[in-house]
C-alpha positions in Angstrom: 161.1 132.3 148.9 160.9 135.2 146.5 162.8 138.5 146.9 162.2 141.6 144.8 164.6 144.4 144.6 163.7 147.7 142.9 166.1 150.3 141.6 166.0 153.4 139.5 164.0 155.8 141.5 165.3 159.4 141.7 164.4 163.0 141.4 163.3 164.0 137.9 162.0 167.2 136.4 158.4 167.4 135.1 158.2 166.2 131.6 161.2 163.9 132.1 161.7 160.2 131.8 162.8 157.5 134.2 163.3 153.7 134.0 162.6 151.5 137.0 163.9 148.0 137.3 163.1 145.1 139.6 165.2 142.0 140.0 163.6 138.9 141.3 165.3 136.0 143.0 163.9 132.7 144.1 161.1 130.7 142.4 159.7 133.4 140.1 158.8 131.9 136.8 156.7 132.8 133.8 153.5 131.8 135.7 153.8 134.9 137.9 152.2 138.1 136.9 154.8 140.9 137.5 153.7 144.4 138.2 154.4 147.9 139.5 152.2 149.7 142.0 152.8 153.1 143.6 151.8 154.8 146.8 151.9 158.5 147.3 151.9 160.0 150.8 148.5 159.7 152.4 147.1 157.7 149.6 146.4 154.0 148.9 148.7 151.8 146.9 147.4 151.7 143.4 148.1 149.7 140.3 150.5 151.2 137.7 151.0 148.3 135.3 151.2 144.5 135.1 152.6 142.0 132.7 151.9 138.3 132.4 154.6 135.7 131.5 153.4 135.7 127.9 153.7 139.5 127.7 150.1 140.6 128.1 150.1 144.1 129.7 147.6 146.1 131.7 148.0 149.8 132.8 146.3 152.1 135.2 144.3 154.8 133.4 146.6 157.6 134.6 149.7 156.2 133.0 148.3 154.7 129.8 150.3 156.0 126.8 153.2 157.3 129.0 154.5 154.2 130.8 155.6 150.9 129.4 156.1 147.7 131.3 158.4 144.9 130.1 159.9 141.7 131.5 162.7 139.3 130.9 161.7 135.9 132.0 165.2 134.5 131.7 166.7 137.2 133.8 163.7 137.4 136.2 163.4 141.1 135.8 160.6 143.6 135.2 161.1 147.2 134.1 158.9 150.2 133.9 159.7 152.9 131.4 158.1 156.2 132.5 157.8 159.2 130.2 156.2 162.6 130.4 156.4 162.5 134.2 154.4 164.9 136.2 154.2 165.8 139.9 151.2 163.4 140.3 153.5 160.5 139.4 155.6 161.1 142.5 155.3 158.2 144.8 157.1 155.1 146.2 157.0 152.5 143.4 156.7 148.9 144.4 157.5 145.8 142.4 155.0 142.9 142.8 155.0 139.3 141.8 151.8 137.4 142.0 150.6 133.9 141.4 147.3 132.1 142.3 148.5 131.5 145.8 151.4 133.9 146.5 152.0 137.7 146.4 155.4 139.2 147.0 156.5 142.8 147.3 159.7 144.7 147.0 160.8 147.4 149.4 160.0 150.2 147.1 161.9 152.9 145.3 161.2 156.6 145.6 160.3 158.6 142.5 160.2 162.4 143.0 159.0 164.7 140.2 159.9 168.3 140.9 161.5 171.3 139.3 
């Protein structure tokens, strides 16, 4: 069984930065793609960024150039560095671990962007 626990969400001012972290436990190995998704109130959950075990990254169009995803396979962690935050980035951010057959989600961490 895989468990994902996010941390780091908080209130930040527009233009600010924030770092989210996700710690995985269980059989999460480099074969899993790790990623971050977000869901704003009344909207669908959307992709923010993903990273493969070999470090190949992919980003949603709205965060390209502002967010950076990274992972530590040995520590089973994935992080999301977020810069130049704006109110449209406010959402619950979910950590995800996916393989060919399995998909796991964390409980989410709230990011609020407001002055």
